[in-house]
C-alpha positions in Angstrom: 17.4 -16.3 26.1 17.0 -16.8 29.9 19.7 -14.2 30.6 17.7 -11.5 28.7 16.0 -8.8 30.6 13.2 -7.2 28.7 10.4 -4.6 28.9 7.2 -6.2 27.4 5.6 -4.5 24.4 2.2 -3.1 25.1 -0.8 -4.4 23.1 -0.6 -1.3 20.9 3.1 -1.7 20.3 2.6 -5.3 19.3 -0.1 -4.3 16.8 2.2 -1.7 15.3 5.1 -4.1 15.1 3.1 -6.9 13.5 1.4 -4.5 11.2 4.8 -3.2 10.0 6.0 -6.8 9.5 3.1 -7.6 7.2 2.8 -4.5 5.1 3.8 -4.4 1.4 7.5 -3.6 1.7 10.8 -5.2 0.9 11.1 -8.2 3.2 14.6 -7.6 4.5 14.1 -3.9 5.0 11.0 -4.2 7.1 12.1 -7.2 9.2 15.5 -5.7 10.1 13.9 -2.4 11.0 11.1 -3.8 13.1 13.3 -6.3 14.9 16.0 -3.7 15.5 13.5 -1.2 16.9 12.2 -3.9 19.3 15.7 -4.6 20.6 16.5 -0.9 21.0 13.3 -0.1 22.9 12.4 -3.2 24.8 15.7 -5.1 25.5 17.0 -3.9 28.9 19.9 -6.2 29.2 22.2 -6.8 27.4 22.0 -3.4 25.8 23.0 -3.0 22.2 23.9 0.1 20.3 22.6 0.7 16.8 26.0 -0.1 15.4 25.9 -3.5 17.2 22.6 -4.3 15.6 23.8 -3.3 12.1 26.5 -6.0 12.4 24.4 -8.6 14.2 23.8 -11.9 12.5 20.2 -12.1 11.3 19.5 -15.3 13.2 20.5 -13.7 16.5 18.5 -10.6 15.7 15.5 -12.7 14.9 15.8 -14.9 17.9 15.9 -12.0 20.4 13.1 -10.1 18.7 11.0 -13.3 18.6 11.6 -13.9 22.3 10.6 -10.3 23.2 7.4 -10.5 21.1 6.3 -13.9 22.5 7.2 -12.8 26.1 5.1 -9.7 25.6 2.1 -11.8 24.4 2.4 -14.1 27.4 2.7 -11.0 29.7 -0.6 -9.8 28.2 -2.3 -13.1 29.0 -2.2 -14.7 25.6 -2.1 -18.5 25.4 1.1 -19.4 23.4 0.6 -22.5 21.3 2.9 -24.6 19.2 1.1 -23.9 16.0 3.1 -22.1 13.3 0.9 -22.5 10.2 0.7 -18.7 9.9 4.4 -18.4 10.0 4.9 -21.0 7.3 2.3 -19.3 5.0 3.7 -15.9 5.7 7.2 -17.1 4.8 5.9 -18.6 1.6 4.1 -15.4 0.7 7.1 -13.2 1.2 9.2 -15.5 -0.9 6.7 -15.4 -3.7 6.6 -11.5 -3.7 10.2 -10.6 -3.1 13.6 -12.2 -3.9 14.7 -13.6 -0.6 18.3 -14.8 -0.2 19.4 -17.3 2.5 20.1 -14.4 4.9 16.6 -13.0 4.6 15.2 -16.5 5.2 16.8 -16.4 8.6 14.5 -13.5 9.5 11.4 -15.2 8.0 12.2 -18.5 9.7 10.8 -17.4 13.1 8.4 -18.7 15.7 6.6 -15.5 16.5 3.3 -16.6 18.0 1.0 -15.1 15.4 -1.8 -17.4 16.4 -1.8 -15.9 19.9 -1.5 -12.4 18.5 -4.5 -13.0 16.2 -6.8 -12.6 19.1 -6.1 -8.8 19.0 -7.2 -8.6 15.3 -10.7 -7.3 14.7 -12.9 -5.6 12.2 -11.2 -2.2 12.5 -7.7 -3.7 12.0 -5.7 -2.9 8.8 -6.4 -5.2 5.9 -2.9 -6.8 6.2 -3.7 -7.9 9.8 -7.1 -9.2 8.8 -5.4 -11.2 6.1 -2.8 -12.5 8.6 -5.5 -13.9 10.7 -7.0 -15.8 7.8 -3.7 -17.6 7.3 -4.6 -19.8 10.3 -7.0 -21.8 8.1 -6.5 -24.1 5.2 -8.8 -22.1 2.9 -7.7 -20.9 -0.5 -6.1 -17.5 0.2 -7.2 -16.0 -3.1 -10.8 -17.0 -2.4 -10.7 -15.6 1.1 -9.2 -12.3 -0.3 -12.0 -12.1 -2.9 -14.7 -12.8 -0.3 -13.5 -10.2 2.2 -11.8 -7.6 -0.1 -8.5 -8.1 1.9 -6.1 -6.9 -0.9 -3.6 -9.5 0.4 -2.1 -11.6 -1.0 -1.0 -8.9 -3.5 -0.9 -9.9 -7.1 0.0 -6.7 -8.9 1.5 -3.3 -8.0 0.4 0.0 -9.6 2.8 2.9 -9.3 1.1 6.3 -9.9 2.5 9.8 -9.6 0.1 11.2 -6.9 -2.6 10.6 -4.3 -5.4 11.5 -6.8 -4.8 8.2 -8.7 -4.3 6.3 -5.5 -7.7 7.6 -4.2 -9.8 7.5 -7.3 -8.6 4.5 -9.4 -9.9 1.9 -7.0 -13.2 3.7 -6.7 -13.6 4.0 -10.5 -12.7 0.3 -10.8 -15.5 -0.7 -8.5 -18.0 1.0 -10.8 -16.5 -1.1 -13.6 -17.2 -4.2 -11.5 -13.5 -4.7 -10.7 -12.5 -4.5 -7.1 -8.8 -3.9 -6.6 -8.9 -5.2 -3.0 -10.6 -8.4 -4.1 -8.1 -9.0 -7.0 -4.9 -8.1 -5.0 -4.1 -4.9 -6.8 -2.0 -2.5 -4.7 -1.5 1.1 -5.6 1.6 3.1 -4.5 1.6 6.9 -4.8 5.2 7.9 -5.6 4.9 11.6 -5.1 5.9 12.9 -8.6 7.1 11.6 -11.9 10.8 11.6 -10.9 9.9 9.6 -7.8 8.0 7.1 -10.0 11.3 6.3 -11.8 13.2 5.9 -8.4 10.4 3.7 -7.0 10.3 1.5 -10.0 14.1 1.1 -10.1 14.0 0.1 -6.4 11.1 -2.4 -6.8 12.3 -4.0 -10.0 15.5 -5.2 -8.2 13.6 -7.4 -5.8 9.9 -7.6 -6.6 8.6 -10.7 -8.4 5.1 -9.3 -9.0 4.1 -7.4 -12.2 4.1 -3.6 -12.1 1.7 -1.2 -13.9 3.2 2.3 -14.2 0.9 5.3 -14.7 2.5 8.6 -15.8 1.1 12.0 -16.7 1.4 13.2 -20.3 4.4 15.4 -19.5 6.5 12.5 -18.2 7.8 11.2 -21.6 11.4 11.7 -20.5 10.7 9.6 -17.4 9.1 6.9 -19.5 12.3 6.7 -21.5 14.3 6.3 -18.2 12.1 3.4 -17.2 12.1 1.5 -20.6 15.6 0.1 -20.2 14.7 -1.7 -17.0 11.1 -2.6 -18.0 10.4 -6.3 -17.6 8.1 -8.3 -19.9 5.5 -8.6 -17.1 5.3 -4.8 -16.6 3.4 -2.1 -18.4 3.5 1.7 -18.7 0.5 3.9 -19.5 1.3 7.5 -20.4 -1.8 9.7 -20.1 -3.1 11.1 -23.4 -4.0 14.5 -21.9 -2.3 16.3 -19.0 -2.8 15.0 -15.5 -5.2 12.5 -14.0 -7.5 15.4 -12.9 -7.9 16.2 -16.7 -9.5 12.7 -17.2 -12.3 13.4 -14.8 -15.6 13.9 -16.7 -16.6 17.6 -16.4 -20.1 16.8 -15.0 -18.5 14.8 -12.2 -16.2 17.7 -11.3 -19.1 20.2 -11.4 -21.3 17.9 -9.3 -18.5 17.6 -6.8 -18.1 21.3 -6.6 -21.8 21.9 -6.3 -22.0 19.5 -3.4 -18.9 20.7 -1.6 -19.1 24.5 -2.3 -22.8 25.0 -2.2 -23.6 25.7 -5.8 -20.8 27.4 -7.7 -21.9 30.3 -9.9 -22.5 30.2 -13.7 -19.4 32.3 -14.2 -17.3 29.8 -12.3 -18.7 26.9 -14.3 -17.8 28.7 -17.5 -14.2 28.8 -16.2 -14.0 25.1 -17.2 -14.1 26.1 -20.9 -10.5 27.3 -20.4 -7.7 25.4 -22.1 -5.8 25.6 -18.8 -5.0 22.3 -17.0 -7.9 21.2 -14.8 -5.9 21.6 -11.6 -5.2 25.2 -12.5 -8.8 25.9 -13.0 -9.8 24.3 -9.7 -7.2 26.4 -7.9 -9.0 29.5 -9.3 -12.4 28.2 -8.4 -11.4 27.6 -4.8 -9.7 31.0 -4.7 -12.8 32.8 -6.0 -15.1 31.0 -3.5 -12.9 32.1 -0.6 -12.1 28.5 0.2 -8.8 27.2 1.6 -6.0 26.4 -0.8 -6.9 23.8 -3.4 -5.2 20.5 -2.6 -5.3 17.5 -4.9 -5.6 15.0 -2.1 -8.6 16.6 -0.5 -10.3 17.2 -3.9 -9.8 13.5 -4.8 -11.7 12.6 -1.6 -14.5 15.0 -2.5 -14.7 13.4 -6.0 -14.7 9.9 -4.6 -17.9 10.6 -2.6 -19.7 11.9 -5.8 -18.9 9.0 -8.2 -22.3 7.5 -9.0 -22.1 5.2 -12.0 -20.1 4.2 -15.1 -21.1 7.5 -16.7 -18.7 9.2 -14.3 -15.8 7.3 -15.8 -14.0 8.7 -18.8 -12.9 6.4 -21.7 -9.2 6.6 -20.8 -9.9 5.8 -17.2 -11.8 2.7 -18.4 -8.9 1.9 -20.6 -6.4 2.1 -17.7 -8.6 -0.2 -15.6 -8.9 -2.7 -18.4 -5.2 -2.7 -18.9 -4.6 -3.4 -15.2 -7.3 -6.1 -15.3 -5.7 -7.8 -18.4 -2.3 -8.1 -16.6 -3.9 -10.5 -14.1 -5.8 -12.6 -16.6 
């Protein structure tokens, strides 16, 4: 490695790289991408083309990226120590979450100086980095997760169609005395029912953790596509009525609109008696108030701020939370 000429990563670049290495993502995919990006952007000599990296042995790729990361830490004044407990625990975790063959182990079997890097992790850091820092102790990782709501180590993955579920399910769960981040429940928004199928197909090939799949009522065909690959540890919940927005109690929706739109009119409240899907009605409400276009993501954030108690949780939402809870018991 003495013949390498490198450009040190900045503190922000290091944070981004380590963040990407510790997110929930296929182990091989994220390590190869992060290490390759580091070589392309921070290795001055020898210079490798993208095609060279694609054919490079994983041990060589890992060794060069490890050298650049540690050299950068040293350049920034960090004290490099021969303590690789974090590396060992990180490797054990990745192997417990994803199927890792001998080639992937080459990427995980590194001596990136995470202990030195941990001095850059603080209260505003992402949860995965806060969790990384806790791996430096001998404490029970699940107890630490519960105490600090770290989400990691992840125990169960929830795949939902959209951002509404991703935003609101954890908040509803808290009001049912079940904190997803404390229990290691991780929600992925697939971006549509067809994407749910694609994401499940991709995850089921390598993921060892159980998966809970949440589908809108109109996704029966997608449910049938998933069934042949469904493992015994996984579960599908098909909504009984429409979309997730249709499960929101009417009083919660009205309270949210009153708060955000400064008292909607009686006429507009009567619009909710319509048999139209809730999202369609909300589009009309926003339109009649001269507001910007109704967007599910933004509305979910509005609703989140207005959830007050278990009375704001519909029976089916409670059922979904209980099903998720039961999968980890």
